[in-house]
mmJSON file of the N, C-alpha and C atoms, coordinates in Angstrom:
{"data_MODEL":{"atom_site":{
"group_PDB":["ATOM","ATOM","ATOM","ATOM","ATOM","ATOM","ATOM","ATOM","ATOM","ATOM","ATOM","ATOM","ATOM","ATOM","ATOM","ATOM","ATOM","ATOM","ATOM","ATOM","ATOM","ATOM","ATOM","ATOM","ATOM","ATOM","ATOM","ATOM","ATOM","ATOM","ATOM","ATOM","ATOM","ATOM","ATOM","ATOM","ATOM","ATOM","ATOM","ATOM","ATOM","ATOM","ATOM","ATOM","ATOM","ATOM","ATOM","ATOM","ATOM","ATOM","ATOM","ATOM","ATOM","ATOM","ATOM","ATOM","ATOM","ATOM","ATOM","ATOM","ATOM","ATOM","ATOM","ATOM","ATOM","ATOM","ATOM","ATOM","ATOM","ATOM","ATOM","ATOM","ATOM","ATOM","ATOM","ATOM","ATOM","ATOM","ATOM","ATOM","ATOM","ATOM","ATOM","ATOM","ATOM","ATOM","ATOM","ATOM","ATOM","ATOM","ATOM","ATOM","ATOM","ATOM","ATOM","ATOM","ATOM","ATOM","ATOM","ATOM","ATOM","ATOM","ATOM","ATOM","ATOM","ATOM","ATOM","ATOM","ATOM","ATOM","ATOM","ATOM","ATOM","ATOM","ATOM","ATOM","ATOM","ATOM","ATOM","ATOM","ATOM","ATOM","ATOM","ATOM","ATOM","ATOM","ATOM","ATOM","ATOM","ATOM","ATOM","ATOM","ATOM","ATOM","ATOM","ATOM","ATOM","ATOM","ATOM","ATOM","ATOM","ATOM","ATOM","ATOM","ATOM","ATOM","ATOM","ATOM","ATOM","ATOM","ATOM","ATOM","ATOM","ATOM","ATOM","ATOM","ATOM","ATOM","ATOM","ATOM","ATOM","ATOM","ATOM","ATOM","ATOM","ATOM","ATOM","ATOM"],
"id":[1,2,3,4,5,6,7,8,9,10,11,12,13,14,15,16,17,18,19,20,21,22,23,24,25,26,27,28,29,30,31,32,33,34,35,36,37,38,39,40,41,42,43,44,45,46,47,48,49,50,51,52,53,54,55,56,57,58,59,60,61,62,63,64,65,66,67,68,69,70,71,72,73,74,75,76,77,78,79,80,81,82,83,84,85,86,87,88,89,90,91,92,93,94,95,96,97,98,99,100,101,102,103,104,105,106,107,108,109,110,111,112,113,114,115,116,117,118,119,120,121,122,123,124,125,126,127,128,129,130,131,132,133,134,135,136,137,138,139,140,141,142,143,144,145,146,147,148,149,150,151,152,153,154,155,156,157,158,159,160,161,162,163,164,165,166,167,168],
"type_symbol":["N","C","C","N","C","C","N","C","C","N","C","C","N","C","C","N","C","C","N","C","C","N","C","C","N","C","C","N","C","C","N","C","C","N","C","C","N","C","C","N","C","C","N","C","C","N","C","C","N","C","C","N","C","C","N","C","C","N","C","C","N","C","C","N","C","C","N","C","C","N","C","C","N","C","C","N","C","C","N","C","C","N","C","C","N","C","C","N","C","C","N","C","C","N","C","C","N","C","C","N","C","C","N","C","C","N","C","C","N","C","C","N","C","C","N","C","C","N","C","C","N","C","C","N","C","C","N","C","C","N","C","C","N","C","C","N","C","C","N","C","C","N","C","C","N","C","C","N","C","C","N","C","C","N","C","C","N","C","C","N","C","C","N","C","C","N","C","C"],
"label_atom_id":["N","CA","C","N","CA","C","N","CA","C","N","CA","C","N","CA","C","N","CA","C","N","CA","C","N","CA","C","N","CA","C","N","CA","C","N","CA","C","N","CA","C","N","CA","C","N","CA","C","N","CA","C","N","CA","C","N","CA","C","N","CA","C","N","CA","C","N","CA","C","N","CA","C","N","CA","C","N","CA","C","N","CA","C","N","CA","C","N","CA","C","N","CA","C","N","CA","C","N","CA","C","N","CA","C","N","CA","C","N","CA","C","N","CA","C","N","CA","C","N","CA","C","N","CA","C","N","CA","C","N","CA","C","N","CA","C","N","CA","C","N","CA","C","N","CA","C","N","CA","C","N","CA","C","N","CA","C","N","CA","C","N","CA","C","N","CA","C","N","CA","C","N","CA","C","N","CA","C","N","CA","C","N","CA","C","N","CA","C","N","CA","C","N","CA","C"],
"label_alt_id":[null,null,null,null,null,null,null,null,null,null,null,null,null,null,null,null,null,null,null,null,null,null,null,null,null,null,null,null,null,null,null,null,null,null,null,null,null,null,null,null,null,null,null,null,null,null,null,null,null,null,null,null,null,null,null,null,null,null,null,null,null,null,null,null,null,null,null,null,null,null,null,null,null,null,null,null,null,null,null,null,null,null,null,null,null,null,null,null,null,null,null,null,null,null,null,null,null,null,null,null,null,null,null,null,null,null,null,null,null,null,null,null,null,null,null,null,null,null,null,null,null,null,null,null,null,null,null,null,null,null,null,null,null,null,null,null,null,null,null,null,null,null,null,null,null,null,null,null,null,null,null,null,null,null,null,null,null,null,null,null,null,null,null,null,null,null,null,null],
"label_comp_id":["UNK","UNK","UNK","UNK","UNK","UNK","UNK","UNK","UNK","UNK","UNK","UNK","UNK","UNK","UNK","UNK","UNK","UNK","UNK","UNK","UNK","UNK","UNK","UNK","UNK","UNK","UNK","UNK","UNK","UNK","UNK","UNK","UNK","UNK","UNK","UNK","UNK","UNK","UNK","UNK","UNK","UNK","UNK","UNK","UNK","UNK","UNK","UNK","UNK","UNK","UNK","UNK","UNK","UNK","UNK","UNK","UNK","UNK","UNK","UNK","UNK","UNK","UNK","UNK","UNK","UNK","UNK","UNK","UNK","UNK","UNK","UNK","UNK","UNK","UNK","UNK","UNK","UNK","UNK","UNK","UNK","UNK","UNK","UNK","UNK","UNK","UNK","UNK","UNK","UNK","UNK","UNK","UNK","UNK","UNK","UNK","UNK","UNK","UNK","UNK","UNK","UNK","UNK","UNK","UNK","UNK","UNK","UNK","UNK","UNK","UNK","UNK","UNK","UNK","UNK","UNK","UNK","UNK","UNK","UNK","UNK","UNK","UNK","UNK","UNK","UNK","UNK","UNK","UNK","UNK","UNK","UNK","UNK","UNK","UNK","UNK","UNK","UNK","UNK","UNK","UNK","UNK","UNK","UNK","UNK","UNK","UNK","UNK","UNK","UNK","UNK","UNK","UNK","UNK","UNK","UNK","UNK","UNK","UNK","UNK","UNK","UNK","UNK","UNK","UNK","UNK","UNK","UNK"],
"label_asym_id":["A","A","A","A","A","A","A","A","A","A","A","A","A","A","A","A","A","A","A","A","A","A","A","A","A","A","A","A","A","A","A","A","A","A","A","A","A","A","A","A","A","A","A","A","A","A","A","A","A","A","A","A","A","A","A","A","A","A","A","A","A","A","A","A","A","A","A","A","A","A","A","A","A","A","A","A","A","A","A","A","A","A","A","A","A","A","A","A","A","A","A","A","A","A","A","A","A","A","A","A","A","A","A","A","A","A","A","A","A","A","A","A","A","A","A","A","A","A","A","A","A","A","A","A","A","A","A","A","A","A","A","A","A","A","A","A","A","A","A","A","A","A","A","A","A","A","A","A","A","A","A","A","A","A","A","A","A","A","A","A","A","A","A","A","A","A","A","A"],
"label_entity_id":["1","1","1","1","1","1","1","1","1","1","1","1","1","1","1","1","1","1","1","1","1","1","1","1","1","1","1","1","1","1","1","1","1","1","1","1","1","1","1","1","1","1","1","1","1","1","1","1","1","1","1","1","1","1","1","1","1","1","1","1","1","1","1","1","1","1","1","1","1","1","1","1","1","1","1","1","1","1","1","1","1","1","1","1","1","1","1","1","1","1","1","1","1","1","1","1","1","1","1","1","1","1","1","1","1","1","1","1","1","1","1","1","1","1","1","1","1","1","1","1","1","1","1","1","1","1","1","1","1","1","1","1","1","1","1","1","1","1","1","1","1","1","1","1","1","1","1","1","1","1","1","1","1","1","1","1","1","1","1","1","1","1","1","1","1","1","1","1"],
"label_seq_id":[1,1,1,2,2,2,3,3,3,4,4,4,5,5,5,6,6,6,7,7,7,8,8,8,9,9,9,10,10,10,11,11,11,12,12,12,13,13,13,14,14,14,15,15,15,16,16,16,17,17,17,18,18,18,19,19,19,20,20,20,21,21,21,22,22,22,23,23,23,24,24,24,25,25,25,26,26,26,27,27,27,28,28,28,29,29,29,30,30,30,31,31,31,32,32,32,33,33,33,34,34,34,35,35,35,36,36,36,37,37,37,38,38,38,39,39,39,40,40,40,41,41,41,42,42,42,43,43,43,44,44,44,45,45,45,46,46,46,47,47,47,48,48,48,49,49,49,50,50,50,51,51,51,52,52,52,53,53,53,54,54,54,55,55,55,56,56,56],
"pdbx_PDB_ins_code":[null,null,null,null,null,null,null,null,null,null,null,null,null,null,null,null,null,null,null,null,null,null,null,null,null,null,null,null,null,null,null,null,null,null,null,null,null,null,null,null,null,null,null,null,null,null,null,null,null,null,null,null,null,null,null,null,null,null,null,null,null,null,null,null,null,null,null,null,null,null,null,null,null,null,null,null,null,null,null,null,null,null,null,null,null,null,null,null,null,null,null,null,null,null,null,null,null,null,null,null,null,null,null,null,null,null,null,null,null,null,null,null,null,null,null,null,null,null,null,null,null,null,null,null,null,null,null,null,null,null,null,null,null,null,null,null,null,null,null,null,null,null,null,null,null,null,null,null,null,null,null,null,null,null,null,null,null,null,null,null,null,null,null,null,null,null,null,null],
"Cartn_x":[83.489,84.371,85.407,84.625,85.333,86.505,85.823,86.447,87.683,87.677,88.694,89.715,89.402,90.459,91.127,90.133,91.034,91.785,91.535,92.457,93.731,93.479,94.83,95.589,95.028,95.717,96.333,95.578,96.358,97.604,97.293,98.407,99.566,99.371,100.299,101.268,100.052,100.766,101.657,101.005,102.007,102.887,103.222,104.303,105.594,105.065,105.765,106.586,105.553,106.194,107.219,106.733,107.51,108.938,109.304,110.271,111.19,110.343,110.923,111.265,110.348,110.274,111.172,110.685,110.949,112.367,112.786,113.836,113.966,112.598,112.46,112.696,113.416,113.988,112.759,113.03,111.783,110.947,111.354,110.461,109.674,110.276,109.299,108.208,108.92,107.679,106.544,106.813,106.002,105.114,105.674,104.74,103.716,104.257,103.373,102.25,102.591,101.726,100.868,101.005,99.798,99.322,99.597,98.908,97.818,98.212,97.467,96.256,96.536,95.591,94.683,95.043,94.262,93.312,93.904,92.927,92.166,92.336,91.389,90.424,90.688,89.86,88.808,89.233,88.514,87.381,87.799,87.076,85.912,86.575,85.548,84.542,84.723,84.04,82.746,83.198,82.598,81.785,81.856,81.552,80.13,80.775,79.722,78.524,78.811,77.848,76.878,77.307,76.559,75.681,76.318,75.448,74.241,74.529,73.717,72.952,73.158,72.04,71.063,71.447,70.726,69.794,70.191,69.275,68.071,68.179,67.323,66.186],
"Cartn_y":[94.535,94.117,93.143,92.477,91.685,92.176,93.375,94.455,94.691,95.218,95.752,94.653,93.5,92.158,91.929,91.744,91.676,92.429,93.929,94.816,95.08,94.766,94.377,93.123,92.153,90.633,91.321,91.789,91.899,92.517,93.766,94.657,94.047,93.168,92.633,91.774,90.861,89.976,90.361,91.694,92.158,92.566,92.946,94.013,92.73,91.853,90.882,89.654,89.815,89.373,90.131,91.372,92.06,92.124,92.309,92.194,91.003,89.788,88.674,87.946,87.925,87.299,87.977,89.427,90.085,90.822,91.131,91.48,93.121,93.447,95.287,95.617,97.257,97.495,97.766,97.745,97.717,98.914,99.84,101.392,101.045,100.402,100.187,99.338,98.284,97.186,97.455,98.201,99.155,99.894,100.633,101.298,100.913,99.748,98.815,98.012,97.671,97.086,97.992,99.42,100.33,100.889,100.955,101.1,100.021,98.956,97.808,97.466,98.296,98.218,99.411,100.252,101.436,101.138,100.439,100.167,99.202,98.085,97.126,97.537,98.524,98.932,99.896,100.645,101.214,100.625,99.696,98.719,98.148,97.513,96.542,97.306,98.891,99.61,99.795,100.091,100.937,99.512,98.256,97.162,96.94,97.123,97.114,97.938,99.259,100.406,99.741,99.554,99.217,97.916,96.963,95.958,96.419,97.035,97.549,98.353,99.517,99.947,99.084,98.41,97.452,96.726,96.287,95.504,96.353,97.519,98.326,98.919],
"Cartn_z":[108.71,109.695,108.859,107.775,106.839,105.696,105.548,104.554,105.133,106.469,107.175,107.316,107.989,108.111,106.651,105.458,104.107,103.812,104.04,103.398,104.418,105.664,106.516,106.001,105.859,105.459,103.949,102.963,101.921,101.722,102.568,102.704,103.22,104.2,105.208,104.326,103.511,102.459,101.405,100.902,99.762,100.282,101.079,101.939,102.106,103.09,103.081,101.594,100.912,99.537,98.892,98.92,98.137,98.867,99.719,100.904,100.786,100.79,101.221,99.692,98.796,97.616,96.38,96.539,95.34,95.524,96.728,97.299,97.172,97.246,97.432,98.818,98.71,99.79,100.995,102.13,103.242,102.863,102.537,102.686,101.289,100.061,99.049,99.342,99.881,100.587,101.269,102.369,103.1,102.214,101.314,100.527,99.585,99.22,98.369,99.279,100.368,101.48,101.694,102.212,102.398,101.26,99.93,98.94,98.738,98.942,98.682,99.836,100.972,101.956,101.837,101.174,100.865,99.824,98.81,97.553,97.734,98.659,98.915,100.108,100.499,101.848,100.928,99.839,99.348,98.328,97.522,96.917,97.611,98.704,99.333,100.007,100.763,101.17,99.895,98.815,97.371,97.073,97.424,96.904,97.956,99.103,100.212,100.16,100.12,99.744,98.504,97.477,96.192,96.348,97.231,97.501,98.594,99.489,100.516,99.945,98.953,98.16,97.44,96.736,96.092,96.794,97.877,98.647,99.408,99.394,100.167,98.9],
"occupancy":[1.0,1.0,1.0,1.0,1.0,1.0,1.0,1.0,1.0,1.0,1.0,1.0,1.0,1.0,1.0,1.0,1.0,1.0,1.0,1.0,1.0,1.0,1.0,1.0,1.0,1.0,1.0,1.0,1.0,1.0,1.0,1.0,1.0,1.0,1.0,1.0,1.0,1.0,1.0,1.0,1.0,1.0,1.0,1.0,1.0,1.0,1.0,1.0,1.0,1.0,1.0,1.0,1.0,1.0,1.0,1.0,1.0,1.0,1.0,1.0,1.0,1.0,1.0,1.0,1.0,1.0,1.0,1.0,1.0,1.0,1.0,1.0,1.0,1.0,1.0,1.0,1.0,1.0,1.0,1.0,1.0,1.0,1.0,1.0,1.0,1.0,1.0,1.0,1.0,1.0,1.0,1.0,1.0,1.0,1.0,1.0,1.0,1.0,1.0,1.0,1.0,1.0,1.0,1.0,1.0,1.0,1.0,1.0,1.0,1.0,1.0,1.0,1.0,1.0,1.0,1.0,1.0,1.0,1.0,1.0,1.0,1.0,1.0,1.0,1.0,1.0,1.0,1.0,1.0,1.0,1.0,1.0,1.0,1.0,1.0,1.0,1.0,1.0,1.0,1.0,1.0,1.0,1.0,1.0,1.0,1.0,1.0,1.0,1.0,1.0,1.0,1.0,1.0,1.0,1.0,1.0,1.0,1.0,1.0,1.0,1.0,1.0,1.0,1.0,1.0,1.0,1.0,1.0],
"B_iso_or_equiv":[0.0,0.0,0.0,0.0,0.0,0.0,0.0,0.0,0.0,0.0,0.0,0.0,0.0,0.0,0.0,0.0,0.0,0.0,0.0,0.0,0.0,0.0,0.0,0.0,0.0,0.0,0.0,0.0,0.0,0.0,0.0,0.0,0.0,0.0,0.0,0.0,0.0,0.0,0.0,0.0,0.0,0.0,0.0,0.0,0.0,0.0,0.0,0.0,0.0,0.0,0.0,0.0,0.0,0.0,0.0,0.0,0.0,0.0,0.0,0.0,0.0,0.0,0.0,0.0,0.0,0.0,0.0,0.0,0.0,0.0,0.0,0.0,0.0,0.0,0.0,0.0,0.0,0.0,0.0,0.0,0.0,0.0,0.0,0.0,0.0,0.0,0.0,0.0,0.0,0.0,0.0,0.0,0.0,0.0,0.0,0.0,0.0,0.0,0.0,0.0,0.0,0.0,0.0,0.0,0.0,0.0,0.0,0.0,0.0,0.0,0.0,0.0,0.0,0.0,0.0,0.0,0.0,0.0,0.0,0.0,0.0,0.0,0.0,0.0,0.0,0.0,0.0,0.0,0.0,0.0,0.0,0.0,0.0,0.0,0.0,0.0,0.0,0.0,0.0,0.0,0.0,0.0,0.0,0.0,0.0,0.0,0.0,0.0,0.0,0.0,0.0,0.0,0.0,0.0,0.0,0.0,0.0,0.0,0.0,0.0,0.0,0.0,0.0,0.0,0.0,0.0,0.0,0.0],
"pdbx_formal_charge":[null,null,null,null,null,null,null,null,null,null,null,null,null,null,null,null,null,null,null,null,null,null,null,null,null,null,null,null,null,null,null,null,null,null,null,null,null,null,null,null,null,null,null,null,null,null,null,null,null,null,null,null,null,null,null,null,null,null,null,null,null,null,null,null,null,null,null,null,null,null,null,null,null,null,null,null,null,null,null,null,null,null,null,null,null,null,null,null,null,null,null,null,null,null,null,null,null,null,null,null,null,null,null,null,null,null,null,null,null,null,null,null,null,null,null,null,null,null,null,null,null,null,null,null,null,null,null,null,null,null,null,null,null,null,null,null,null,null,null,null,null,null,null,null,null,null,null,null,null,null,null,null,null,null,null,null,null,null,null,null,null,null,null,null,null,null,null,null],
"auth_seq_id":[1,1,1,2,2,2,3,3,3,4,4,4,5,5,5,6,6,6,7,7,7,8,8,8,9,9,9,10,10,10,11,11,11,12,12,12,13,13,13,14,14,14,15,15,15,16,16,16,17,17,17,18,18,18,19,19,19,20,20,20,21,21,21,22,22,22,23,23,23,24,24,24,25,25,25,26,26,26,27,27,27,28,28,28,29,29,29,30,30,30,31,31,31,32,32,32,33,33,33,34,34,34,35,35,35,36,36,36,37,37,37,38,38,38,39,39,39,40,40,40,41,41,41,42,42,42,43,43,43,44,44,44,45,45,45,46,46,46,47,47,47,48,48,48,49,49,49,50,50,50,51,51,51,52,52,52,53,53,53,54,54,54,55,55,55,56,56,56],
"auth_comp_id":["UNK","UNK","UNK","UNK","UNK","UNK","UNK","UNK","UNK","UNK","UNK","UNK","UNK","UNK","UNK","UNK","UNK","UNK","UNK","UNK","UNK","UNK","UNK","UNK","UNK","UNK","UNK","UNK","UNK","UNK","UNK","UNK","UNK","UNK","UNK","UNK","UNK","UNK","UNK","UNK","UNK","UNK","UNK","UNK","UNK","UNK","UNK","UNK","UNK","UNK","UNK","UNK","UNK","UNK","UNK","UNK","UNK","UNK","UNK","UNK","UNK","UNK","UNK","UNK","UNK","UNK","UNK","UNK","UNK","UNK","UNK","UNK","UNK","UNK","UNK","UNK","UNK","UNK","UNK","UNK","UNK","UNK","UNK","UNK","UNK","UNK","UNK","UNK","UNK","UNK","UNK","UNK","UNK","UNK","UNK","UNK","UNK","UNK","UNK","UNK","UNK","UNK","UNK","UNK","UNK","UNK","UNK","UNK","UNK","UNK","UNK","UNK","UNK","UNK","UNK","UNK","UNK","UNK","UNK","UNK","UNK","UNK","UNK","UNK","UNK","UNK","UNK","UNK","UNK","UNK","UNK","UNK","UNK","UNK","UNK","UNK","UNK","UNK","UNK","UNK","UNK","UNK","UNK","UNK","UNK","UNK","UNK","UNK","UNK","UNK","UNK","UNK","UNK","UNK","UNK","UNK","UNK","UNK","UNK","UNK","UNK","UNK","UNK","UNK","UNK","UNK","UNK","UNK"],
"auth_asym_id":["A","A","A","A","A","A","A","A","A","A","A","A","A","A","A","A","A","A","A","A","A","A","A","A","A","A","A","A","A","A","A","A","A","A","A","A","A","A","A","A","A","A","A","A","A","A","A","A","A","A","A","A","A","A","A","A","A","A","A","A","A","A","A","A","A","A","A","A","A","A","A","A","A","A","A","A","A","A","A","A","A","A","A","A","A","A","A","A","A","A","A","A","A","A","A","A","A","A","A","A","A","A","A","A","A","A","A","A","A","A","A","A","A","A","A","A","A","A","A","A","A","A","A","A","A","A","A","A","A","A","A","A","A","A","A","A","A","A","A","A","A","A","A","A","A","A","A","A","A","A","A","A","A","A","A","A","A","A","A","A","A","A","A","A","A","A","A","A"],
"auth_atom_id":["N","CA","C","N","CA","C","N","CA","C","N","CA","C","N","CA","C","N","CA","C","N","CA","C","N","CA","C","N","CA","C","N","CA","C","N","CA","C","N","CA","C","N","CA","C","N","CA","C","N","CA","C","N","CA","C","N","CA","C","N","CA","C","N","CA","C","N","CA","C","N","CA","C","N","CA","C","N","CA","C","N","CA","C","N","CA","C","N","CA","C","N","CA","C","N","CA","C","N","CA","C","N","CA","C","N","CA","C","N","CA","C","N","CA","C","N","CA","C","N","CA","C","N","CA","C","N","CA","C","N","CA","C","N","CA","C","N","CA","C","N","CA","C","N","CA","C","N","CA","C","N","CA","C","N","CA","C","N","CA","C","N","CA","C","N","CA","C","N","CA","C","N","CA","C","N","CA","C","N","CA","C","N","CA","C","N","CA","C","N","CA","C","N","CA","C"],
"pdbx_PDB_model_num":[1,1,1,1,1,1,1,1,1,1,1,1,1,1,1,1,1,1,1,1,1,1,1,1,1,1,1,1,1,1,1,1,1,1,1,1,1,1,1,1,1,1,1,1,1,1,1,1,1,1,1,1,1,1,1,1,1,1,1,1,1,1,1,1,1,1,1,1,1,1,1,1,1,1,1,1,1,1,1,1,1,1,1,1,1,1,1,1,1,1,1,1,1,1,1,1,1,1,1,1,1,1,1,1,1,1,1,1,1,1,1,1,1,1,1,1,1,1,1,1,1,1,1,1,1,1,1,1,1,1,1,1,1,1,1,1,1,1,1,1,1,1,1,1,1,1,1,1,1,1,1,1,1,1,1,1,1,1,1,1,1,1,1,1,1,1,1,1]
}}}
């Protein structure tokens, strides 16, 4: 649950920052947010499974 929420927050934050602060067009900002969400989710789940495997 923590991984999913942090990935959603990171994707949203990057999308908003790219659109509002940097001035990137909205479609590119949405792409950057989606890419960040996917990367953060994948990295978080990889770390979670590694930690879970080490504890067993």
